[in-house]
N, C-alpha and C positions, 0 to 999 in steps of 0.2 A: 504493500500499500504506499503510495508515494505522497499521499496527502501530508502537507507539512503542519504538524501539530506542535503545540508548545504550551506555554503558561501565560500568554497575553490575553487580553480580552477577546481578540478575534479568532484565536485558535486554542484557547485554554479549556479547562475542565467543563465549563458550561456547554461548549461546543462539541465536546468529544462524542457524545451519544449520536450526533448526526454523522460523524466520520466513522465511528466504530460502534456498531449495533450492540456488541457485547457490553459496552459501557453502561447500558441501561439494565443489565441483569439484576437478579436478586441476591447475588452472592458476591457483591463488589466490595472493594476495599479502597481506602481505609475506613475505619469506623471510629466513633467516640467510644471509649471504654468507660461505661457507667459503673462505678464500683459497686453500687447498690444492687445492680442487676446481674452481676457475675455470680456464677455458681462455684462453690468450692469443689474442686475435683481432687479429693484426697486419695482416691483409690487408683493411682496409676499402677499398672502392673510392673513397670520399670521407670527408673529415673531417665530423664532426657540427658544424653551424653554427647559430646562432640569431641573431635580431635582433628587437627589439620597439619599439613606439611608446609611449614613457612618457605621452604626453598621453591615450592610449586606456585607461590604468589607471583605471577609472572609480569604483567604489564598494566600500566595506567593509561587510560583513554579519556578523551573528552568527546562523547557522542553528541554534544551540542545541548544537552539539557541536564547534565550532572557530571560528576567524575565517576569512573567505574574502574574497577581492578579485576581483570580477567585472570582466572586461576586454572591451572591444570589440576583437575579435581582428584587425580589418582592418589589413593592413600588417605584422602579425607573422609570423615565419617560422622554423620548425624543420625542418631537413632534413639529409640526409647520414648518415653512420655507419650504424647498423643500419636506418635508415628508408629507405635507398637514395634513390630519386628522388622519393618522395612528399613533398609539402609539408604541414606540419602547422601549425595555427593555434592560438594561445593562447586558451583559454576562460576560465580562472580559475586563481587560486592560493590555497593554503590551508596550514594548519599543524597538526601534531600535537605534543603535549608531555606531560610528566609532572608529578607533584605535587612532585617534588624532582629535583635535578640528577642526571644520570646514568642516567635512564630517561625514555622518552617518544618515542624514535624508533620507527618501525615496523619498518624493516629493521635488522638487527643485523650486525656484522662479526666474525666468529669468536666469535660469542655475546655480544659486548659492545654495549650500547646507548648511543646519544648521548642529550643532553638533549631533543632535538626533531627534527623532520623537516619540511622545506618541500617542497611538491609543486606543480610548475607543470604543469597539465593542458592538453594540446593535442589537437586532433582532426585526422584526415586529410581535408583539403579537396580533395586530388587526386582521391579516389575518392568521397567522400560529400558529400551536400548540406547536412547539418546534424550538430551535435554529437550529438543523440539518435540519429540514424540511424547515424553512425559507431560509437557505443557498442555497437552490436549485432554488430559484425564483428571477427574476430580481430586485423585490422591497423588498427582504427579510431581507437585512442587512443594517444598517447605521453605519458608522464609523466617530467619531469625532477625527480629528487629531490635534496635537499641536507641533509646532517646539520647540526644546530645544536649548538654546543659553547659553554659559558658562558666568556666572556673579555671582550674589549674591545667597546665600544659599536659598534653597526652603523648608520651613518649612513642608508643607503638604507631599511633596515627601520624606522628611527625614523619615517619618513613614515607608516607603518601603526601601529606600536606607540603612538605618541603619541595616536592617534584611538581606541584600544581602550576608554578610559573612556566614550566616547560611544556604544558599541554594547554596553553591559553586559549587556542581557537579549536573550533569544531573539527574533529577528524585527527587532532594531534594525539600521538601515542609515544610513550617512553617505556623502556625496560626499567623495573624497579632496581635501584642501586644496591639494596640489602634486603634479605628476606623479611617478610612481614608475617607475623603469626596472627591470623584472624581471631583465634581464641583470646588473644590479649586485647582485642578490640570490644570484648564483651565484659559486662559488669561482673564483680565478684559475686554478688547475690544472684543465685540462679532462678529465683522466682519469676514466674511469666504468666501472661494471659494468653489463651489460645482460642481460636475460632476458625471457621472455614470461610475463606475469601478468594480474592483474585489478585493478579498483578495490578499495580496502581498506575501503569503506563500502557500504551497500546502493546498488544491487542486486548488487554484487560481479561486474559483467560481466567476462567473460574476454576483454578486448579491448585490454589495455594492453601496449605495448612499453615496458618500464621502462629507464630510464637513470638510475642512482644514482651521483652524483658521489663520488669517492673522498675528496676533501679536504672536511672540514666548513667551515662558515662560523661566524664567531664572533659572538655576541650578547651583550649585557651581562646581568647578573643582573636588573637592573631591568626590562629589556625582557621577560624571560621571566616575571617576576612579574606584569606587566601582562596577559599572556595567561592566567595561572593565576587571575586575578581576574574573568574573564568568568563569567557565570551561564548555566545551561542551561535557565532557565524563563522564561516570559513575564512581562513587568513587572507584569501584572494577577494572576498566580498567586502563591499563597504559596510561600515557599521550602521545597522538600522537605527535611525534616530527615533526610537520608540520610547516608551515610558521608563524603561529601565537601561537605556543606552547600550543594548546589546549584551548585557551582563546576564550570567546565569544566576537568578535569584528567584525566591518564591517558587521553586520547582516542586511544589507539593500539591497533591490532590486533596481537597477538603473531605471531611468524613461524609459517609453515605449511611443510609438507614441500615441498622442491624437486622430489622425485620424479625423474623421468628428464629433466627439463628442463635444458638447457645454460645455464650462467652463464658469460658471456664478459667478459674485461676488456680495455679499450682504453686504453692509457697514452699521455699526451702529456707525457712528462718532459722 
């Protein structure tokens, strides 16, 4: 689909259902996490566990609407919890953020936004041969989400944010200079909320088992400023003189109705 989508008024979230029919589905993400409406899921047969291979965290790219790190998923493993016995492999991780602190996360908690949200995207390798095939099935993908809060400098994330000036324009890509461990991008407290949802960018496939960490991670103001400095246009194109001067900011989808879906919380306090 070549339709140019984005986060501006003319091609942003309000317009997406016209461009992508799936965006109007009943299993869309993100949602507002209303803590009074969550059910306690104390009876998980097994704990959610993950492990990653830092050396396989390969390259950083600017696709024009965020930053993304592409990963060779071999050896990575996410399983247990709401995923039961299926093993999911890491495909990529990326981030969403706002133009100012206090907005930018896709999920909200009791209506409150964080300054950003990190997404680790995995696919079900137990049942499906490839990421693209998995994305077509209701249990094909699993995304771990972590909220970003402005505070102290994040050492592991620094391995990525320090390279953002080198992927300033859409299509730019660099190889990571040192291995980054995705596990170190997640909070210490393993408590999370889970529900069945979708990708939050086109094609909005309703194939995601979401696990949103309850505890945010802290990153520095300087680190999020490096994200806000990315450009959404090709180096050869002129800067679109739009409301945000061609910068990648406010690249988040607002929450959609939970409907009759169940939102469960699993605490490891």
